[in-house]
Structures are given as C-alpha cells and as structure tokens.
N, C-alpha and C positions, 0 to 999 in steps of 0.2 A: 721736936723741940722746934717752935715757930721762929723762920730766918725772916730778916728783913725783905730779903727779895721775895719767900712765899707770899708774904700778907700783902707785896707789890702786884705780882700777879693777881690774888683774888678782887683786890680792887679794882684791875684791869676788866678781870672776866666782868663782877658785876658791874661794871661802867657800859659794856660791849648788852649787856642783857638791858640794859633801862635803854640804851639808844635804839635798841631793836624794836623793844616798848613801846617806843613814842613812834617810830617809822609806823609800823602796825597800825596803830591807831589812827595816824592820821591819811594811812593808806584807807582806812574803812571807812573812816567819815568821809573821804572824798567820792568812795563807791556809793555811800548810804544818798549823798547829796546827789550823785550823779542820777540813782535810779529814781528817787522826786521828783525830778525834771524830766525822767523818761517820757513821761506821756504826751508831753507836748513836745520833744525832739522829735516820736516819731510821728507826729502830724506831716501831712506833706505839704509843709510849707515852703516855700520856696525863699532861701534868704535873700537869694539877690530879686527878686520877682516883688516890689510893691503896690501893684497893680491890686491883691487881695488884702480885704480886712482880717478872715482866717479861712482857714483850711477844715471840712470835717467830711469822717467816711459815710458812706451812704450804700443801701442796694437798691437797685431797680425793682419797682415792684408791678401790677394793675394800677389805673386809677380807681378802680375800685377795694384795694386792698386784694390780698391772697385770702377766700375765704375757705374754709376748714369745716368741711361737711361731716360730720359726725352722726351716727347716730340715734334717732330721738326714745326708743324700746330697742330693749333687746331680743333678738333675734337670729335667724340665721341667714346668713346673705342668698337668694335661692338665684337672683340673676342682678348683672352689673351691664347696665343700658349703654352707656358708654364707654369712650376710652379717650387718651390722650389725646388734646390738641381739637377733638369735637367741640364744635360749635352749637350752643345748647341757648332755647328757650326760658323764659323765667316759668315756671311751673311745669317744665319737664320732668318725667319721671326720670333717675339716674339710676335709683338701686331699688329693689325690690327685696324686704324679706319676708319671713313666713313665720308663722307662730299658730299652730294645729291648736291651743287651747283660744285664742282670741276667734278664730274661726269656728270655733266650737259656741263658746259666747257667743256669737249675733247670732247664728245659728239658733238656738234655744229661744233668743229675744223675740227674734222673728216671730220663731213657734207662739209663741206668748201672744205676742203682739193679733196674730189671726186667732186664735182662741177666745180673747177678750173682746176682738170685735164682734164677733158671732155672736158670745151671750151678750151683747150690749142690742145689738140689732137684734136679737130677740123676744125683748121684754116690748112690752106696750109705748108705740108712742108716747112723748110728752103730754100730746094736745088732749089725749085721751085717757091719760093714766087716772087722774083724781080732779073732783071738784075744788079743790082748795087752792091752783092755780088758775089765776087769769087766763082769758086767750091769751093776751099781752105779753105774760111772762111764759108761758107756754114757746110763743114765737119767738121770744129770743134767746131763750134755751137753745129752741132747733137751729136757730141761726149761730151758736157758739158752737153747737156741735160741727155744724156743716164748715166752718173757719177751721175749727182744729184738725178734721179729717184732710182738707183744702189743703193745710200746712203738711200736715205728714204726705201727700200725695205729690207737692211741691220739692220736699226733702229728698222723695225716691226719684224723681223728675231732675235735679241737678246730680245726684249719685249715678246714674245712666248718664247723662249728658258729662259728668268729668270720666268716667270708662270710655267713652265714646273717643274725647278728644286724647286720653294715654292712646289708646288703639291708633289715633290718627298719628300721633308725634312717632310711633314706634311703625307703622308703616311709609311715615316720610323719612325715618332714616334707614329702614332698609329697600327703598325704591318702589316702594307699591303706593304710594301716592305723592299727591304734588302740595306745595304750598297754599295751594287754593282750598284743596279737601283740608289741612290743619285749621287751617283760616275759620272755616267756614266753621269746624267743630267748634272752639275756642268763641264764635258770637254767639252758636245754640248753645254754650254750658254759659258766658254771660246772661243771656237773654233768663235762663235759667235759675239763676241766681237773685237776678231781680225778682222774678215770679215768686219767689222763698219769702223776699224780705217783702215785697207786696203784702203777701197772704199774712206771714206774721205780722205784720201793722196794723191789719184788718183784726186780728184774733185780740190783737192788746185792744182795740176800740173796744171792740164788743165785752172782753172783761174789765173793763171801765166803766161801763154803763154799769150805775147802779141796781138796775131793775134787772140787770140779769144774774139768773138763780144761779147756785153753786151747783156742780157736776153732780150727779146720784151715784151711788158705789160704783154699779156698771160703767159707767162715763170714768170715773176714778182710776177704775180699774184699766181700761185702756189708756189712760194717760203713763199711768203708770209704767205701763208696759212698752207704750211709744218710746218712754226716757231712757229704759234700759235701752232700748233699740237701738236708740242716738248714740250713747256711750260706746258699744260696742260699737258701732260703724264709724264712728270717733279712730277707736283704738286700732281697728283694722286700716285706717286709714294713714293710720304713722308709719304703718307698714311699709308703704312709699314712698322713698325717699326723693323730692321734688327737687328741681333748680331752683332758690332765692332770686337770682337774678339772672340775665341775656347773660352770657359771657362765652369763656373758653374753658375748656375742660384742662388743666396743666399737671395733676397730678392724679393716678388711681392706684390706692393700696388696696384696695377692699380685691377678693376674691369669693365668686361662688363655694359654698360650703362650710367657710369661716361662720364662727359666732360675731357677732357686732354688738357690741354696748355703748352708752352715753358714757360710759368710764374707760373706754378705748383709749390711751394717749393717740397713739398715731389717728389722725383723721383718714377716714374710708375717702374721700376726694380732696382733691383743692382745687378748685375752680376762680375765674376773674376776668374782669372786664381788660382785655387787652386792646381795645380801642385805642385806647390813651394811657401811657406810661406815665409814673412819677416816679420820685426818689425820697426813700425815708431814710434823711440824715438823723447819724447823733452829734450834737453840737456838745466843746466842752463848755461845763456848764458857766467857765470862766467867760467866755465869750456872751453871755449870754442877751447882755444890754445892748452889740452890737448889731445885734440883725433885726430887721423888723420885715412885717408884710409888706410884697410885693419888690423887697431886693430883687436884681438881677444876681443872678448866679449862671458857673459855667463848671459842667460835667466833663468829667473825665473819666476814661475806661481805660485799663490796662490791656485789654483785648482790641483796642483802637486807638491806638499811639497815636500821636500827631492830630488826633478829632477833638471838638469840641462840642459839647451839647447846649446849649439856650437854656435857660428856665429860669422862673421866680419863686421867690420862697411865697408858701399860701396859708401857710400854716405853721405853726408855734407852740408846740404843747407846754401846759403849763405847771408841767409837772418834772422833777429832775428826778434821774432815778440811774440806775444800775446798764450799763454797756451792754448790747447784745450782738453787735456786728461781730466785734473783734471779740469776743470772750472765749476764753483759755480755763477751764477747768475752773477752781477755784480763785474766789477774788480777793485782791493784794491789797495789801497796804498803799499801795502806789495808784491805784486802780484812780481815775476819773469819775466821776458821773456826770452825765450828759443830760443831754434835754433832747426829745424828738422834733424836728423841721422837716417837715413835708415839701417837696419842689416839685412844680407842673412843669412840664417838658414840652418845650414848644415840637421839638420833631423828632420825635425817640429813636425814630428807625436809624439802625440797626440795632440798637440794644435790646438785653432780653429779660426776660425776668430773673431775678435772683443773681445778676449779675453787680460785682462788687465797684465802687466806683467811688471817686472822691470829687467833692462839692466846693467848688471855691467860689466864695460869698465876695462879690463886687462893694468897693465902697459906693455909697448912693452917689449919684450925679455923675457917674462914669459912666 
C-alpha cells in the first residue's frame, strides 16, 4: 500500500536527481567552453603587458633552414666523412655509398666504348672511303668525329678533376693539405667544367650545320657506347652524397654498414648555415591580419630568462595549416590552426638551433 508519506519521499528523490542532472550539465558546458578557449589562454600573452600585439611559439633554426640529407639511391654506407659540428663547403663529400652492381655496369660500359672505338678507328677514313662524298662533306664529317672525341675527353678530364677535389677535401680535413690546395683543386674542376661546356657547344654547332653528314654505323655504335658509359658514371656519382651548401653539420644519423635508401624516414645528416639564425614561429590564424612584413618583434627563451632578442618579421606563409611545434599525438577539435612566420634575428647569440622560444610581436610605431 502506497502511503502519502512514501509518495512525498519519491517526489523528493526525483527532484534531487533532476537538480543533480542540471548541475552536471552546467559543469560540462563550462568545461567545454573553457576547453575551446584553452589554445588562446595558454599562449604566453601577459595580460598586464599591453606592449604586445600578439605572441606566438617558435623554434630557432639556421638561416638556411635545417637541410635534411637523404640517400638519392639505395646503397650500403661505406664511409661517413663528417661528424657533428664540422664546417663543410658546398660540394664536399659527406657520405659514400657502395653499389657493386653499379660499379660493374660502369666497367662494362667503358670496355664497350674501348671496343667500339677500336672498330671505328680501324675503318678507312671518311675522306678516302668513297667517291660519293665530296671532299667538303668528308672534312665536315671528320670535324664532327673530332668534336665528339673532344667532348668525351673533356668529360673524362672533368671526372678526374672532381676526384682530385674530393681527395683535397679529405686531405684538408685530415690535416694533410692546406686551404690553398683545396682551392687549387676547386679551380681546376671549374676549368674542366668550362672546357666541357665549350666542347659541347662546338659539337652542337657542327651538328646543326646542314652539310654535316649523319654518323655511319661504326660511329653510331661509339656514340651509343659512350652514352651508356655516361649513364653508368652518373649512377656512380650518386653514390657520393655531397653538401648542397656551405654550413655546419648539425646531426649525423648514418653509420657505416647500414643500408641507405631514399625512402628512409630518418635523414642521414642534418646540416645548416648557422652563421645567422632565425625563428620559425606558428602564429594563431586569428592573428593573421595583424602581422606585417618588417614588423619588430622580441624573442624570449626559457633558457635565458630576463634576456630579449630583437628581430623582424621576414616572411609570412600564405597557407594556414596544423601546428607542429606543440603537437602532441592526435589532433583535438580544440586545436588552433596556424600560419608560419619567419623572424630574422639581429643578434642571435647565444641561442641554439632547435631551442623553443616565444615571439612577442610589437605594434607598429613602437
């Protein structure tokens, strides 16, 4: 039997449950609202400091950016020629790979060139071959053959000059040669390259002459063999990984005996020009319209509390994308998209590459 007292108790319990549900919903709504405002709240904007237009997190990097070196072809690492903090020159060998199949293809191609050349040279000279050619045409044909030979010789001379420069780099790093020796080898390579371009230009000029006859069968076989030899030599050249710019070795991940491939996720080396530093900042997309090229900024680092480093906005990316500096795991719905901004630093010392910093953008006119 249901008494009035029990009915009153039931109604009281229902009312209590309803009140608790309302309170819970309000708490959840407040938490969600706070989470949506979190990205802007965690930015290091000092509420009591009105000098800043906005603030963005960033990282210090070389003026050249961090250049990640990967293997252009697959091969086993034979030598790592540099270490961290080494100063390097543009074109200097950094890593040598080994590929026995590529070496075998080059040897076979060079043997084929020698065989075809001997066969061509054993033929009767074009001037005495037949009366169907005029003397003028025979002379032009001979000039073309000589130009082809000159290009091949110049190419060999350039390869030898490159090998001599590589040796000069290695000797200089080992203390067996001077900067003058290295510079002399670099000059010799430059001359060899110029000579090759000159010979190629001369060959193109002769081939463009309407009176130049087509190569005969033996000459064509020589040209094919030479083309295969050049292709094989180019494949061998890729086994030497060179510095694309002058700079400093920042990181070395390669070890002799490892298999290097273009698909490797980790770069073999990271290099950069640390003679000047910059900051790559991630600006909240909501502040995109407030920032201008040339705008002054101050950079602060947790490692140097109390110090500020002056700089200017050098570049503003035209693309809005996901942030990477503070990325942690999967992206949340509350994450803010950002615009990359590059900051040139006037006096970066003693900041280090990779250091996290905060960039304070000053309003124009200050």
